[in-house]
N, C-alpha and C positions, 0 to 999 in steps of 0.2 A: 504494500500500500504506500501511496505517496501523499504527503501532507502539503497543502497549499494554503497560503494566508495572504489576504489582501485587505487594505483598509484605506479609508479616505475620510477627511473632515468635510462635512456638508454644512453649508451656511444656512442652517435652520435649527430651531430648538428640537430637543429630543421628542417632545410630543408631536410635532409636525412630521418629523421623519418617521416615527412609529406608525402614524396614521397611513403613511404611504406604503409601509412594508406589511404585507399580508401574504398568505400562501399563494394566491393567484398572481399578485403583482411580482413576487419574487421569481416565479417561473417565467412570467412574461419578460421581466427585466433581463434575465439571463439570455433570452433570445434564441435558444436552440429548439424549443418546443412551444406549441400553442396549447393553451388550456382547453380541454374538451369538456371537463366536468369537475365538480368538487362536491364533497359532502363531509359533514361532521360525523365523527365516530368517537364518542366520548369527548375527551378534551382535545383530541387530535383532529386535524383536517386532512382528508385524503384528496389529493389533486391528481386527476387523470390528465395526462398531457400526451400529445402526439406530434410526430414529424416524420415525413418520408416513409410512411407505412409502419412505423414503430410507435407503439403505445406503451406507456409506463405509468406507474402509480408512485407518487411521492407522499410520504407520511410526514406531516408537519406537527410539531408539538410546541406550544408556546413556552418560552423561558422568560425570566425577568429581563426586560429590555430587548427581547428578540425572539428567535426561533431556533429549534433544532429540527433538521429534516433529513430523511434518508430515502433512498430508492428501495421500494418494496418488491419482493419477488424476483423472479428470474428475467422478466422482461425489462429491457432497458439497455443503455449503451455500456454500463459498467457492471462488473461482477459485484462490486460493493461501492457505495458512495454515501458518505455522511457529511452534513454541513451544519455549522453553527453560525448564526447571525447575532451579533451583539451590537448594541448602541450605548454610547456614553456621552454625557454632556462635556463640552469643552468651551473655552472662552466665556466663562461665567454663565453657561447655559445658552449662549447665543448661537452656538454651533454644536454639531454632533459628530462624534467619531463613529463611523460604521465599519465594523470589522467582520469579514467573512473568513472562516477557517473550514477547509474541506479536506477529507481524506478519500482517495479513490484507488480502485484497482480494477483492471480488466480481467484478472483471473486467467491470463494466458501464459504460455511458456515464455521464457525470457522476461520475467517481470521487471528487471532492471531497465529494459528498453520499453516494453509495452506500457508499464505503469508511468514511465516518464512522459510518454505521448499522452496518456490519459490525463495526467496532471497539467500538461501544457494546454490541452483543450479545456479542462475545467477552470484553469486560471483565466483563460480568455472569457469564459462565461461570467465569472465573478467580476472581472474588470468591467465588462459590458454592463452588468447589473448596477455597479456603482456609477458608471457614466450616465445611464438612463435615469437612475434615482436622482442624481444631482441635476440633470436637465429638467426633470419633472418638477422638482422643488423650486428651481430658479425661474421656471416658467413660462 
C-alpha cells in the first residue's frame, strides 16, 4: 500500500468549507467518477459512482471536522483504498487547512511499481479535489 497526503489552506472559515464537503461533492471534486446514487446506512453514507463502465461503492463515515471513506467490495479501480479528510481553522478562523490522506493498493504483482502508479493517480484526484473546492468557495 502507498500513502498519499495533500493539503491546502482555503480562504474561508471552517464552517463554510465543511458545508461544501459532503460525500457527493467529494466524489465529484475528485473528478474520476460521477455520482449515480447515494443512500444513508446508519451513520454512514454509501455513494455509488460510475465511469467508463465501472461502478463502485464508497462508504463515507463522518469524523470530527471531516470524513473517512473507503472503497467497498471488489468493484473499483483499487484493491484497497482508504481516505481521511480533515479540516482545521487557520489565520484566527478566517481560513481552513484541508488535509487529505489516502492509502491505496492495486493488489497486483510488483506492488513497488503498481502501487506507485496507483498513488500517482490518487494524488492527482486529491489535488483536483482541492482545486475544485477552492474554486467553488472563491466563487
